[in-house]
BAKOLNU-658055 format. One record per residue (C-alpha): residue in one letter; x, y, z. Coordinates in nm, 2 decimals. Example, Ala and Ser with C-alpha at 12.3 -4.5 7.8 and 13.67 -1.06 7.14 Angstrom:
<atoms>
 code      u      v      w
    A   1.23  -0.45   0.78
    S   1.37  -0.11   0.71
</atoms>
This chain:
<atoms>
 code      u      v      w
    M   0.18   1.11  -0.44
    N   0.18   1.17  -0.07
    S   0.22   0.85   0.12
    K   0.15   1.00   0.46
    P  -0.19   0.89   0.59
    Q  -0.45   1.17   0.58
    S  -0.67   1.00   0.84
    Y  -0.65   0.71   1.09
    R  -0.89   0.53   0.85
    D  -0.60   0.51   0.60
    L  -0.39   0.31   0.85
    L  -0.39  -0.06   0.79
    V  -0.33  -0.12   1.17
    W  -0.65   0.08   1.25
    Q  -0.84  -0.13   0.98
    K  -0.72  -0.45   1.14
    G  -0.81  -0.31   1.48
    I  -1.17  -0.27   1.36
    E  -1.17  -0.62   1.22
    L  -1.04  -0.75   1.56
    A  -1.31  -0.57   1.75
    K  -1.59  -0.71   1.53
    L  -1.43  -1.06   1.56
    L  -1.43  -1.04   1.93
    Y  -1.78  -0.90   1.97
    R  -1.90  -1.20   1.77
    L  -1.68  -1.45   1.97
    T  -1.79  -1.32   2.31
    I  -2.15  -1.39   2.24
    I  -2.08  -1.75   2.33
    L  -1.95  -1.66   2.68
    P  -2.17  -1.78   2.97
    P  -2.43  -1.53   3.09
    E  -2.25  -1.49   3.42
    E  -1.95  -1.34   3.23
    K  -2.16  -1.06   3.08
    F  -2.01  -0.81   3.33
    G  -1.68  -1.00   3.36
    L  -1.47  -1.13   3.07
    M  -1.73  -1.03   2.81
    S  -1.72  -0.66   2.92
    Q  -1.34  -0.66   2.96
    I  -1.27  -0.82   2.62
    R  -1.51  -0.59   2.44
    R  -1.37  -0.28   2.61
    A  -1.01  -0.37   2.53
    A  -1.11  -0.46   2.17
    V  -1.27  -0.13   2.11
    S  -0.97   0.04   2.28
    V  -0.72  -0.08   2.02
    P  -0.85   0.11   1.71
    S  -0.99   0.39   1.93
    N  -0.64   0.47   2.07
    I  -0.49   0.45   1.72
    A  -0.75   0.70   1.59
    E  -0.72   0.94   1.88
    G  -0.34   0.94   1.86
    Q  -0.33   1.00   1.49
    A  -0.59   1.27   1.52
    R  -0.38   1.46   1.77
    H  -0.14   1.56   1.50
    T   0.18   1.55   1.71
    T   0.42   1.26   1.69
    G   0.47   1.24   2.07
    E   0.10   1.21   2.14
    F   0.06   0.96   1.86
    I   0.34   0.74   2.01
    L   0.17   0.76   2.35
    F  -0.16   0.65   2.21
    I   0.01   0.37   2.01
    S   0.15   0.25   2.35
    H  -0.21   0.25   2.49
    A  -0.33   0.04   2.20
    E  -0.04  -0.20   2.25
    G  -0.14  -0.23   2.62
    S  -0.50  -0.31   2.52
    A  -0.38  -0.57   2.27
    A  -0.17  -0.73   2.55
    E  -0.48  -0.73   2.77
    L  -0.68  -0.90   2.50
    D  -0.41  -1.17   2.45
    T  -0.42  -1.24   2.82
    Q  -0.80  -1.24   2.84
    L  -0.83  -1.48   2.55
    I  -0.57  -1.72   2.69
    L  -0.76  -1.72   3.02
    S  -1.09  -1.77   2.85
    V  -0.95  -2.08   2.67
    E  -0.79  -2.21   2.99
    L  -1.12  -2.17   3.17
    G  -1.30  -2.36   2.89
    F  -1.51  -2.07   2.77
    F  -1.36  -2.09   2.42
    K  -1.21  -2.38   2.24
    P  -0.85  -2.31   2.12
    A  -0.97  -2.32   1.76
    E  -1.23  -2.05   1.84
    A  -0.98  -1.82   1.99
    A  -0.70  -1.88   1.74
    P  -0.81  -1.63   1.47
    S  -0.83  -1.36   1.73
    L  -0.50  -1.44   1.89
    A  -0.33  -1.44   1.55
    L  -0.48  -1.10   1.46
    I  -0.38  -0.96   1.80
    D  -0.02  -1.08   1.73
    E  -0.02  -0.92   1.39
    I  -0.16  -0.59   1.53
    R   0.10  -0.59   1.81
    R   0.38  -0.63   1.56
    M   0.23  -0.35   1.34
    L   0.20  -0.12   1.64
    N   0.55  -0.19   1.75
    S   0.68  -0.12   1.40
    L   0.48   0.20   1.37
    R   0.60   0.33   1.71
    R   0.96   0.25   1.61
    R   0.92   0.44   1.28
    L   0.76   0.74   1.45
    N   1.04   0.75   1.71
    E   1.31   0.74   1.43
    A   1.13   1.03   1.25
    R   1.15   1.26   1.55
</atoms>
């Protein structure tokens, strides 16, 4: 059996990215209305960017481009981490409300780092 993913949809990290985006869309509903074009927009954009970059990179069919797009996804995950920490510190989210998202971001970042390393080694 071929263990190479045939589609980005087969990648666990992409699946977790989709889970994260849904989680953050639900969480950001509680942000104050004045943050609709601020943190809400930024968080949602970065959340969608994580699985989108994984998908685009895998669909390019070259290792170099896939690695580049994984790096973009890692950057978006770091943005999300920062935005959620700031949201907690500003009192928009309780620490317990942000904790599941922060844990998933950490898991995704580790997975992306591992995937990037494996792809670099395979070159």
